[in-house]
MARPATI-543825 format. One record per residue (C-alpha): residue number from 1; chain; x, y, z; residue in three letters. Coordinates in nm, 2 decimals, m for minus. Layout:
BEGIN
{NUM A {X Y Z} ala} ...
END
This chain:
BEGIN
{1 A {m12.90 14.06 2.47} met} {2 A {m12.61 14.20 2.28} thr} {3 A {m12.27 14.01 2.23} ser} {4 A {m11.94 14.19 2.30} pro} {5 A {m11.72 14.30 1.97} lys} {6 A {m11.50 14.00 1.92} val} {7 A {m11.10 14.16 1.95} thr} {8 A {m10.78 14.01 1.90} leu} {9 A {m10.76 13.96 2.22} arg} {10 A {m11.11 13.71 2.21} arg} {11 A {m10.93 13.52 1.93} leu} {12 A {m10.62 13.48 2.12} arg} {13 A {m10.85 13.36 2.42} glu} {14 A {m11.07 13.07 2.20} leu} {15 A {m10.75 12.98 2.04} ala} {16 A {m10.58 12.89 2.39} asp} {17 A {m10.90 12.78 2.50} ala} {18 A {m10.88 12.49 2.18} gly} {19 A {m11.24 12.69 2.07} thr} {20 A {m11.23 12.67 1.72} pro} {21 A {m11.25 13.05 1.57} ile} {22 A {m11.55 13.11 1.30} val} {23 A {m11.49 13.29 0.99} met} {24 A {m11.68 13.34 0.69} val} {25 A {m11.71 13.60 0.39} thr} {26 A {m11.95 13.83 0.31} ala} {27 A {m11.95 14.09 0.06} tyr} {28 A {m12.28 14.34 0.11} asp} {29 A {m12.50 14.44 0.41} phe} {30 A {m12.76 14.10 0.37} val} {31 A {m12.45 13.86 0.34} ser} {32 A {m12.33 14.05 0.62} gly} {33 A {m12.61 14.02 0.86} arg} {34 A {m12.65 13.65 0.85} val} {35 A {m12.28 13.66 0.94} ala} {36 A {m12.40 13.85 1.25} glu} {37 A {m12.69 13.69 1.31} arg} {38 A {m12.53 13.34 1.28} ala} {39 A {m12.23 13.50 1.54} gly} {40 A {m11.94 13.39 1.38} val} {41 A {m11.60 13.55 1.53} asp} {42 A {m11.48 13.69 1.21} ile} {43 A {m11.58 13.81 0.89} val} {44 A {m11.39 13.86 0.59} leu} {45 A {m11.49 14.07 0.31} val} {46 A {m11.25 13.86 0.09} gly} {47 A {m11.12 13.98 m0.27} asp} {48 A {m11.34 13.68 m0.44} ser} {49 A {m11.60 13.88 m0.40} gly} {50 A {m11.46 13.96 m0.77} ala} {51 A {m11.63 13.62 m0.89} gln} {52 A {m11.91 13.58 m0.65} val} {53 A {m12.04 13.89 m0.65} val} {54 A {m11.88 14.09 m0.92} leu} {55 A {m11.90 13.80 m1.18} gly} {56 A {m11.51 13.92 m1.31} leu} {57 A {m11.30 13.62 m1.40} pro} {58 A {m11.06 13.56 m1.09} asp} {59 A {m10.99 13.80 m0.80} thr} {60 A {m10.71 13.99 m0.94} thr} {61 A {m10.95 14.16 m1.16} ser} {62 A {m11.13 14.37 m0.84} val} {63 A {m11.02 14.72 m0.79} thr} {64 A {m10.97 14.90 m0.44} leu} {65 A {m11.26 15.14 m0.50} asp} {66 A {m11.50 14.80 m0.53} glu} {67 A {m11.39 14.64 m0.26} met} {68 A {m11.42 14.97 m0.01} leu} {69 A {m11.73 14.95 m0.16} thr} {70 A {m11.84 14.64 m0.07} leu} {71 A {m11.64 14.66 0.31} ala} {72 A {m11.89 14.95 0.37} lys} {73 A {m12.16 14.77 0.29} ala} {74 A {m12.05 14.46 0.56} val} {75 A {m11.94 14.71 0.79} arg} {76 A {m12.34 14.89 0.78} arg} {77 A {m12.44 14.55 0.88} ala} {78 A {m12.17 14.40 1.14} val} {79 A {m12.14 14.48 1.50} arg} {80 A {m11.99 14.18 1.69} thr} {81 A {m11.75 13.98 1.46} pro} {82 A {m11.39 14.13 1.36} leu} {83 A {m11.43 14.27 1.03} ile} {84 A {m11.12 14.17 0.81} val} {85 A {m11.06 14.29 0.46} cys} {86 A {m10.87 14.16 0.18} asp} {87 A {m10.56 14.37 0.05} leu} {88 A {m10.65 14.42 m0.34} pro} {89 A {m10.41 14.28 m0.60} phe} {90 A {m10.22 14.58 m0.73} gly} {91 A {m10.30 14.82 m0.39} thr} {92 A {m9.99 14.70 m0.22} thr} {93 A {m9.72 14.54 m0.52} glu} {94 A {m9.55 14.90 m0.53} leu} {95 A {m9.40 14.97 m0.25} ser} {96 A {m9.45 14.96 0.18} asp} {97 A {m9.60 15.30 0.15} ala} {98 A {m9.86 15.21 m0.10} gln} {99 A {m9.95 14.88 0.13} ala} {100 A {m10.04 15.12 0.43} val} {101 A {m10.20 15.39 0.22} ala} {102 A {m10.45 15.10 0.08} thr} {103 A {m10.46 14.94 0.43} ser} {104 A {m10.56 15.33 0.63} val} {105 A {m10.80 15.37 0.35} arg} {106 A {m10.98 15.00 0.43} phe} {107 A {m11.00 15.14 0.81} val} {108 A {m11.07 15.49 0.77} gln} {109 A {m11.32 15.46 0.53} glu} {110 A {m11.46 15.11 0.55} ala} {111 A {m11.46 15.11 0.92} gly} {112 A {m11.20 14.79 0.88} ala} {113 A {m11.06 14.59 1.22} asp} {114 A {m10.78 14.44 1.04} ala} {115 A {m10.68 14.35 0.67} val} {116 A {m10.55 14.02 0.53} lys} {117 A {m10.20 14.03 0.28} ile} {118 A {m10.12 13.74 0.09} glu} {119 A {m9.77 13.58 0.05} gly} {120 A {m9.43 13.59 0.20} ala} {121 A {m9.18 13.67 m0.01} asn} {122 A {m8.91 13.93 0.11} pro} {123 A {m9.16 14.19 m0.06} ala} {124 A {m9.46 14.09 0.10} arg} {125 A {m9.32 14.06 0.42} leu} {126 A {m9.18 14.42 0.43} ser} {127 A {m9.55 14.51 0.36} arg} {128 A {m9.72 14.34 0.61} leu} {129 A {m9.43 14.42 0.88} arg} {130 A {m9.49 14.83 0.75} ala} {131 A {m9.86 14.77 0.82} ile} {132 A {m9.80 14.68 1.18} val} {133 A {m9.56 14.91 1.23} glu} {134 A {m9.84 15.16 1.12} ala} {135 A {m10.09 15.03 1.38} gly} {136 A {m10.32 14.84 1.17} ile} {137 A {m10.39 14.44 1.29} pro} {138 A {m10.31 14.21 0.97} val} {139 A {m10.35 13.83 0.87} val} {140 A {m10.14 13.67 0.67} gly} {141 A {m10.22 13.37 0.42} his} {142 A {m10.00 13.15 0.29} val} {143 A {m10.03 12.79 0.08} gly} {144 A {m10.24 12.86 m0.23} leu} {145 A {m10.25 13.26 m0.28} thr} {146 A {m10.53 13.32 m0.57} pro} {147 A {m10.35 13.65 m0.62} gln} {148 A {m10.03 13.45 m0.76} thr} {149 A {m10.19 13.17 m0.83} ala} {150 A {m10.00 13.15 m1.18} thr} {151 A {m9.70 13.15 m1.04} ala} {152 A {m9.74 12.87 m0.79} leu} {153 A {m9.93 12.64 m1.08} gly} {154 A {m10.29 12.74 m1.11} gly} {155 A {m10.58 12.73 m0.86} leu} {156 A {m10.42 12.35 m0.69} arg} {157 A {m10.30 12.22 m0.38} ala} {158 A {m9.98 12.31 m0.22} gln} {159 A {m9.74 12.16 0.00} gly} {160 A {m9.76 11.79 m0.11} arg} {161 A {m9.40 11.74 m0.17} thr} {162 A {m9.12 11.78 0.10} ala} {163 A {m8.93 12.06 m0.02} asp} {164 A {m9.28 12.26 m0.11} asp} {165 A {m9.44 12.17 0.24} ala} {166 A {m9.14 12.29 0.36} ile} {167 A {m9.16 12.62 0.22} arg} {168 A {m9.53 12.68 0.33} val} {169 A {m9.37 12.63 0.71} ala} {170 A {m9.16 12.85 0.62} arg} {171 A {m9.42 13.11 0.49} asp} {172 A {m9.63 13.04 0.77} ala} {173 A {m9.34 13.10 1.05} leu} {174 A {m9.21 13.44 0.89} ala} {175 A {m9.57 13.56 0.87} val} {176 A {m9.59 13.52 1.22} gln} {177 A {m9.27 13.69 1.24} asp} {178 A {m9.39 14.00 1.06} ala} {179 A {m9.61 14.07 1.29} gly} {180 A {m9.96 13.92 1.15} ala} {181 A {m10.17 13.82 1.49} phe} {182 A {m10.30 13.53 1.24} ala} {183 A {m10.24 13.31 0.95} val} {184 A {m10.46 13.17 0.65} val} {185 A {m10.35 12.84 0.52} ile} {186 A {m10.53 12.78 0.19} glu} {187 A {m10.51 12.42 0.05} ala} {188 A {m10.24 12.24 0.24} val} {189 A {m10.25 11.88 0.36} pro} {190 A {m10.38 11.84 0.69} ala} {191 A {m10.08 11.65 0.86} asp} {192 A {m9.83 11.92 0.71} val} {193 A {m10.04 12.20 0.86} val} {194 A {m10.10 12.03 1.21} glu} {195 A {m9.68 11.97 1.19} glu} {196 A {m9.66 12.37 1.14} ile} {197 A {m9.93 12.47 1.44} arg} {198 A {m9.66 12.35 1.64} arg} {199 A {m9.42 12.57 1.58} ala} {200 A {m9.65 12.86 1.56} leu} {201 A {m9.80 13.18 1.78} arg} {202 A {m10.03 13.26 1.64} ile} {203 A {m10.40 13.13 1.56} pro} {204 A {m10.43 12.92 1.17} val} {205 A {m10.73 12.95 1.03} ile} {206 A {m10.75 12.71 0.77} gly} {207 A {m10.97 12.69 0.44} ile} {208 A {m10.88 12.29 0.28} gly} {209 A {m10.62 12.25 0.54} ala} {210 A {m10.78 12.00 0.76} gly} {211 A {m10.80 12.12 1.16} thr} {212 A {m10.66 12.42 1.27} ala} {213 A {m10.75 12.66 1.54} asp} {214 A {m11.04 12.78 1.31} gly} {215 A {m11.20 12.77 0.93} gln} {216 A {m11.28 13.00 0.66} val} {217 A {m11.53 12.93 0.35} leu} {218 A {m11.70 13.18 0.11} val} {219 A {m12.09 13.24 0.19} gln} {220 A {m12.17 13.19 m0.07} his} {221 A {m12.02 12.82 m0.14} asp} {222 A {m12.12 12.74 0.13} leu} {223 A {m12.49 12.81 0.11} leu} {224 A {m12.49 12.65 m0.23} gly} {225 A {m12.56 13.00 m0.44} ile} {226 A {m12.24 12.95 m0.65} thr} {227 A {m12.31 12.77 m0.94} glu} {228 A {m12.04 12.46 m1.09} gly} {229 A {m11.89 12.26 m0.91} arg} {230 A {m11.70 12.33 m0.51} ala} {231 A {m11.37 12.35 m0.47} pro} {232 A {m11.31 12.00 m0.33} leu} {233 A {m11.28 12.16 0.08} phe} {234 A {m11.64 12.29 0.06} val} {235 A {m11.91 12.15 0.26} lys} {236 A {m12.26 12.27 0.11} arg} {237 A {m12.49 12.33 0.38} tyr} {238 A {m12.80 12.44 0.20} ala} {239 A {m12.90 12.48 m0.18} ala} {240 A {m12.99 12.80 m0.14} ile} {241 A {m12.91 12.90 m0.51} gly} {242 A {m13.15 12.65 m0.62} asp} {243 A {m13.43 12.79 m0.42} ala} {244 A {m13.37 13.15 m0.53} met} {245 A {m13.39 13.04 m0.89} val} {246 A {m13.72 12.80 m0.78} glu} {247 A {m13.93 13.13 m0.65} ala} {248 A {m13.82 13.35 m0.92} val} {249 A {m13.96 13.09 m1.11} glu} {250 A {m14.25 13.04 m0.93} ala} {251 A {m14.30 13.40 m0.94} tyr} {252 A {m14.28 13.43 m1.33} ala} {253 A {m14.53 13.18 m1.36} arg} {254 A {m14.79 13.37 m1.13} glu} {255 A {m14.76 13.67 m1.31} val} {256 A {m14.82 13.49 m1.62} arg} {257 A {m15.09 13.31 m1.52} asp} {258 A {m15.27 13.65 m1.39} gly} {259 A {m15.22 13.47 m1.02} val} {260 A {m15.02 13.73 m0.87} phe} {261 A {m15.13 13.99 m0.74} pro} {262 A {m15.42 13.80 m0.53} ala} {263 A {m15.66 14.01 m0.32} ala} {264 A {m15.42 13.96 m0.02} glu} {265 A {m15.12 14.19 m0.21} his} {266 A {m15.36 14.48 m0.32} val} {267 A {m15.45 14.78 m0.11} tyr} {268 A {m15.79 14.82 m0.08} pro} {269 A {m16.01 15.20 m0.13} ala} {270 A {m16.30 15.30 m0.05} ser} {271 A {m16.59 15.25 m0.33} ala} {272 A {m16.64 15.68 m0.31} glu} {273 A {m16.21 15.72 m0.37} val} {274 A {m16.26 15.44 m0.67} ala} {275 A {m16.58 15.63 m0.78} ala} {276 A {m16.38 16.00 m0.82} ala} {277 A {m16.08 15.85 m0.97} val} {278 A {m16.30 15.72 m1.24} arg} {279 A {m16.51 16.05 m1.27} glu} {280 A {m16.22 16.22 m1.29} tyr} {281 A {m16.04 16.02 m1.56} val} {282 A {m16.39 16.02 m1.80} glu} {283 A {m16.36 16.38 m1.72} gly} {284 A {m16.05 16.37 m1.89} arg} {285 A {m16.12 16.18 m2.18} asp} {286 A {m16.41 16.41 m2.25} asp} {287 A {m16.22 16.70 m2.25} ala} {288 A {m15.98 16.49 m2.52} asp} {289 A {m16.26 16.41 m2.76} arg} 
END
């Protein structure tokens, strides 16, 4: 039986009922199908795809066209979850009009249900309001904002001093007032987030932020596909990356040892067909001589 499409109203109902919202990233058809089959509520086509899929050094390196390509592939895979697309760096910074035009492309070309924009300074809030006024739902993102991490002192936890915690609270409230239907809070102490949630009317999706109205993780991180040390807030539910390497190593070994392909991997042909081909090949050899 097909599940009903997740809508903004459904997300609001989940939050009001105290049922945690599940968000996970996806960047292509395969990861989109995983998210769909797993029954998550929101699929985020994140600019983290710059690193985990495209091999770029950071999230600011991905282009709009690259993000649209990833989003289109996910859209072809996903039917039930709400699809949210990150607005990549450089595609909203110039003006409200640029931000709206970028968002429209995600909706029209990639079938996005909503977009996500980082930050809460006056310019970012202006962009958020303009996108909402254009009729496109928006998720905000405060706390650690990877696109501007350099200005925040690097990829590090935010809100760990009183002044910084108040800044995060102010940003979350400003994003709500600008019209966001939800806000991602990243890498902020759980006690701080709990206090912020008391003042918000919109759902909080946490990543490294303790208990919230929902959670989001990078799919490649939780599956154990990405190499190296994972962030503190990541729980690895599988070691798919190691399993993939082991499988390819086994394949390579069997090819080199002459074990693969075995009889069960070969299409059979009748003796008559093989004899006909042998006669043809031998005839060509005679003609060449």
